[in-house]
C-alpha positions as CSV (number, residue, x, y, z in Angstrom):
1,X,-48.3,0.1,3.6
2,X,-45.3,0.4,5.8
3,X,-43.0,3.3,5.3
4,X,-39.4,2.1,5.1
5,X,-37.0,3.8,7.6
6,X,-35.5,7.0,6.4
7,X,-31.9,6.6,5.6
8,X,-29.4,8.7,7.6
9,X,-27.9,11.6,5.7
10,X,-24.5,10.1,5.9
11,X,-25.6,7.2,3.6
12,X,-27.2,9.5,1.0
13,X,-25.2,9.5,-2.2
14,X,-23.2,12.6,-2.3
15,X,-22.3,12.5,1.4
16,X,-21.6,8.7,1.2
17,X,-19.2,9.1,-1.6
18,X,-17.4,12.0,0.3
19,X,-17.0,9.7,3.3
20,X,-15.8,6.8,1.2
21,X,-13.1,9.0,-0.4
22,X,-12.1,10.4,3.0
23,X,-11.7,6.9,4.4
24,X,-9.8,5.8,1.3
25,X,-7.3,8.7,1.8
26,X,-7.0,7.7,5.4
27,X,-6.1,4.1,4.5
28,X,-3.7,5.3,1.8
29,X,-2.0,7.6,4.4
30,X,-1.7,4.6,6.8
31,X,-0.2,2.6,3.9
32,X,2.4,5.3,3.4
33,X,3.4,5.2,7.0
34,X,3.6,1.4,7.0
35,X,5.6,1.5,3.9
36,X,8.0,3.9,5.4
37,X,8.2,1.8,8.5
38,X,8.8,-1.4,6.6
39,X,11.6,0.1,4.4
40,X,13.3,1.8,7.4
41,X,13.3,-1.5,9.4
42,X,14.7,-3.3,6.4
43,X,17.2,-0.5,5.6
44,X,18.4,-0.2,9.3
45,X,18.7,-3.9,9.5
46,X,21.5,-4.0,6.9
47,X,23.4,-0.8,7.6
48,X,25.5,-1.4,10.8
49,X,28.0,1.4,10.0
50,X,25.1,3.8,9.8
51,X,23.9,2.6,13.2
52,X,27.4,3.0,14.6
53,X,27.4,6.7,13.3
54,X,24.0,7.4,14.8
55,X,25.0,5.9,18.2
56,X,28.3,7.9,18.2
57,X,26.5,11.1,17.3
58,X,23.8,10.7,20.1
59,X,26.6,9.8,22.6
60,X,28.5,13.0,21.7
61,X,25.6,15.4,21.2
62,X,23.4,14.3,24.1
63,X,26.3,13.6,26.5
64,X,25.0,10.0,27.1
65,X,28.4,8.7,28.3
66,X,27.3,9.6,31.8
67,X,24.0,7.8,31.6
68,X,24.7,4.1,31.7
69,X,21.0,3.1,31.4
70,X,20.5,5.1,28.2
71,X,23.9,3.8,26.7
72,X,22.8,0.2,27.7
73,X,19.4,0.7,25.9
74,X,21.1,2.2,22.8
75,X,23.6,-0.7,22.6
76,X,20.7,-3.3,22.9
77,X,18.8,-1.5,20.1
78,X,21.9,-1.6,18.0
79,X,22.5,-5.3,18.6
80,X,18.8,-5.9,17.7
81,X,19.0,-4.1,14.5
82,X,22.5,-5.5,13.6
83,X,21.4,-9.1,14.2
84,X,18.6,-8.9,11.7
85,X,15.8,-9.4,14.2
86,X,13.7,-6.8,12.6
87,X,13.6,-8.2,9.1
88,X,10.3,-10.1,9.7
89,X,8.5,-7.1,11.1
90,X,9.9,-5.0,8.2
91,X,8.5,-7.5,5.7
92,X,5.2,-7.7,7.6
93,X,4.9,-3.8,7.5
94,X,5.5,-3.9,3.7
95,X,2.7,-6.6,3.3
96,X,0.4,-4.6,5.4
97,X,1.1,-1.4,3.5
98,X,0.2,-3.3,0.3
99,X,-3.1,-4.3,1.8
100,X,-3.8,-0.8,2.9
101,X,-3.0,0.6,-0.6
102,X,-5.3,-2.0,-2.1
103,X,-8.1,-1.1,0.2
104,X,-7.6,2.6,-0.1
105,X,-7.3,2.8,-3.9
106,X,-10.1,0.3,-4.3
107,X,-12.5,2.2,-2.1
108,X,-11.4,5.5,-3.7
109,X,-12.5,4.1,-7.0
110,X,-15.7,2.9,-5.3
111,X,-15.1,-0.9,-5.9
112,X,-17.5,-3.0,-4.0
113,X,-14.7,-5.8,-3.4
114,X,-12.5,-3.2,-1.8
115,X,-15.3,-2.3,0.6
116,X,-15.6,-5.9,1.6
117,X,-11.9,-6.2,2.0
118,X,-11.7,-3.0,4.1
119,X,-14.6,-4.2,6.4
120,X,-12.9,-7.6,6.9
121,X,-9.3,-6.3,7.3
122,X,-10.3,-3.5,9.6
123,X,-12.9,-5.5,11.6
124,X,-10.3,-8.3,12.3
125,X,-8.0,-5.7,14.0
126,X,-10.6,-4.3,16.3
127,X,-10.3,-7.1,19.1
128,X,-6.6,-6.4,19.2
129,X,-7.2,-2.6,19.5
130,X,-9.8,-3.3,22.3
131,X,-7.2,-5.4,24.1
132,X,-4.5,-2.8,23.7
133,X,-6.7,0.0,24.9
134,X,-7.7,-2.1,27.8
135,X,-4.2,-2.8,28.9
136,X,-2.6,0.6,27.9
137,X,-5.4,3.2,27.8
138,X,-4.5,6.3,25.9
139,X,-6.3,9.0,23.9
140,X,-4.5,7.9,20.7
141,X,-5.7,4.3,21.2
142,X,-9.2,5.4,21.8
143,X,-9.2,7.6,18.8
144,X,-7.8,4.8,16.5
145,X,-10.4,2.3,17.9
146,X,-13.3,4.8,17.4
147,X,-12.1,5.6,13.8
148,X,-11.8,2.0,12.9
149,X,-15.2,1.1,14.5
150,X,-16.8,3.9,12.5
151,X,-15.2,2.7,9.3
152,X,-16.5,-0.8,9.8
153,X,-20.0,0.3,10.7
154,X,-20.2,2.9,7.8
155,X,-18.9,0.4,5.2
156,X,-21.3,-2.2,6.5
157,X,-24.2,0.1,6.2
158,X,-23.2,1.2,2.7
159,X,-22.8,-2.5,1.6
160,X,-26.1,-3.5,3.2
161,X,-27.9,-0.6,1.7
162,X,-26.5,-1.1,-1.7
163,X,-27.4,-4.8,-1.6
164,X,-31.1,-3.9,-0.9
165,X,-31.2,-1.0,-3.3
166,X,-29.5,-2.6,-6.2
167,X,-31.4,-1.8,-9.4
168,X,-33.3,-4.9,-10.5
169,X,-32.4,-5.9,-14.0
170,X,-35.6,-6.3,-16.0
171,X,-36.1,-9.6,-17.8
172,X,-35.2,-9.4,-21.5
173,X,-38.1,-8.6,-23.6
174,X,-39.2,-11.2,-26.1
175,X,-40.0,-9.9,-29.5
176,X,-43.4,-10.6,-30.7
177,X,-43.6,-12.7,-33.9
178,X,-46.5,-11.7,-36.1
């Protein structure tokens, strides 16, 4: 008989659960960051007086009145935020944070549907990350790409393994009539 391939140590039950929980906490942390970004974009979008105060403070503290380029960039940023152009990205960040929380909490609770969602949602973003790293190589970009590739590979192997090792449900026994 053929001996099946030995499974890697990373896919054995205690280690696998540990990695799944670590991945889930990573996704939840990303969700917190996306939530903070979304709320800050929406909050900054509607607070022009607050932006004026920040602009005045930076001009006074950093002595930016002498730097026309920095003053120009700050005024452009203030115009973008005041005109509501960041409302859509803020809502998109809130939606993405909801997806990340759903993935993270579902995987932490070891739900199979959440693992499928995470493989799909993370896998869809990998081509964009490859393009970003190609055009703007950085260590952070490579690390994020490597982590997301690992997550997709690991969850794919977990889902594939669980599919083949699912316990077979025995057929119901028929009581003998005597």
